[in-house]
N, C-alpha and C positions, 0 to 999 in steps of 0.2 A: 572495440568492435572489430572483429576479425575481418569482416567484409570490406572494411575501409583500407585494408592493407593489400597492396598488389600481390598477385599470385607468385611472381618470382621472389619477392621478399618473404612472403608467408612460407614458401618452400624451404627457406634457409633455417627456419626454426627447427630445432631437433625434435621437440615434442610439443604438441598442441593439446592442452587440456580444456575441458569444459567444467566450470565450477557450478555446483548445485547449491541451492539454498540450504541453510542450516535447519535442523529439526528444532522444534520448540524446546526440547530437553537440553539441547546443546546451548541454546540461547539463554536458558535459565542458569546454566553453569557459568556462562560469561557474566550474567547479571550479578550472581553471587560474588564472583571475583571482583567485578568492578565496584560493587557496593562496599567491599572491604577497602579498596583503594580510596574511594570517596568518603570513607569513614561514616557510612550510614547503614545500619543493619537493615536487612530485608528478610521477610519470611518467605517461605516457599510459595504461598498463595499469591503474595504480592509480585514475586518474580514471574509466576505463571501468567498473571494478568498483563504485565508489561511485555512478556515474551510473545503472547498472542497478538499484541498490537504492533510488534516490531517488524512486520513484513519479512520475518525470518532472516533478518540482516543484522549482524552485530553492531554495525555503525549506528543504525536506527535505534536499536535496543539501548545502547549507551547514551544516545541523545535523549531518549525518553526517560531513562533512569535519572539523568541529571535534572530534568524538569520535575519528575516525581519527587526527587530529593528536595528540590526547592520548595515544592508544595508542602511536603512533610515538615520541613523546618519552619515554614510560616505558620503551620498548625501546631507548632511546639510539640510535635510527636517525636518519640525516641527511635521509631522503627517504621519502615515502609511495610504496611500491611495490605491485604487485599482491598479493604475498604478505602484506604488512602490512595492506593494506585488507581482504583476505579474513579474516585472523585477527581484526581489530578488529570487523568486522561479525558474525563468528561469535560472538565474546564478547558482543556486544550482542543476539544472537539475532535478527538481521535477515538474511533470506535474499536470494537473487539477484533476487527480484521486489519486494523491499522489504517483505515481510510480516513483521510483528512478532509477538511471542508472543500478544497479544490477538487479532489477525487470525486466527491459526491456531487459537486457542481457540474463537472463534466458529464457524469452519468445522468443526472436529472435533466440537464439541458438536452441531451440526445433523446431521452425518454419523453420529455414533455413538449419541447419545442419542435422536435423532428419526428414525433410519433415512434420513437425507438430506433430510428435510422432506416436505411443507411444515410449517413451524412459525410460529406467530404471533409478532409482535414482543414482546408482553408475556411470553409463555412463554420466548422466547429470552433476554430481559433477565433474567428470574428465574433461568434455568438458568446463565447466564454471570456473574451478579452485576454486570452493567453497567446503567447507566441507559438507558432507551429512546432518549432524545435523543442520548446518546453513540454508541450503535450506529448510529442513523440518520444522524447528522451527521459522525461521525469515521471509523467503520470501513466502513460499508456502501458509500459512494460508490466507494471504490477497488476493493472486492471486486466490485461490479457492473461497473465499468469494465473490469477485466481478465477478466471473464467467469467468476469463481469462484462467484458467487452470483446467483440469479435471484429476482425478486420476482413472485409469482403472486397471483391473487386470494385464494388459500387460505393464503398465507404464504411464508416464505423457503425456498428449495431450494438445496442445494449442487449445483454442476454437475459433469459428468464431468471437466472440466479441473482442478477443485479436488481431486477424489479422486486424480487422477494426481499432482498436485503434492505432496499430503500423503502419498502412498504408501499410501492406504487403498483396499481393493478395493470395488467397487460393482457392483450388479446393474443393467446397462444398460437392460434392458427395464423394470424398475421405475422407473428414473430418468426415462426418456422418458414414462412414464405420469404422473409427478408434474409435469412441466413443462407439459403440455398438458391 
C-alpha cells in the first residue's frame, strides 16, 4: 500500500509501477502450467472455469486448482474437466465470479439488513462478525473492483450489479439516491 509510505521515502523509489489484474487467458496458461507441476491433466474448459473464479489473481487460481485437483482425485477421475471444476467450485461455495460465502454474506447483509446501505464500516463489521481490517483489506477491494460495492462518504452501498448477481430485488430509484 503505497499510501502507507511517507512521501520522502516514496520519492526515493526510482520507479513506481501499478500492477493490473491478469486477463483470464493469462490465468488459463498459468493453470495449464501448474497442472503439469501438480501432475493432474486439465482440459481447456476446466481451466476456463477455474480462471473465471480466480479473481484474476494467479495465487487464487493456483489455490483453487489444488482444491479442484483434490476433488478430481476423490472422484477417481484422470483429468480436470469443465464438469468436475464446476462441481468442485460448487462444493467450495465459490461462484463464477470468485465470490466466496463471506463475500456474499457481506453483500446480503448490506442489502437485506441495511436496505442496500449506506452502512458504516463499524456497523457492517458488527453485523457480519468480521474485523474491520479484514473487511477493508480482504473482501472490499475485490467487491469494489467488480462493481458490487460502492464506498460513499456516508458508508458502503450495494450496487445494482450485486443485487442482480445475488438474485435479490432492489428499488432502483432508492439505489440511485444512495449512491449520489
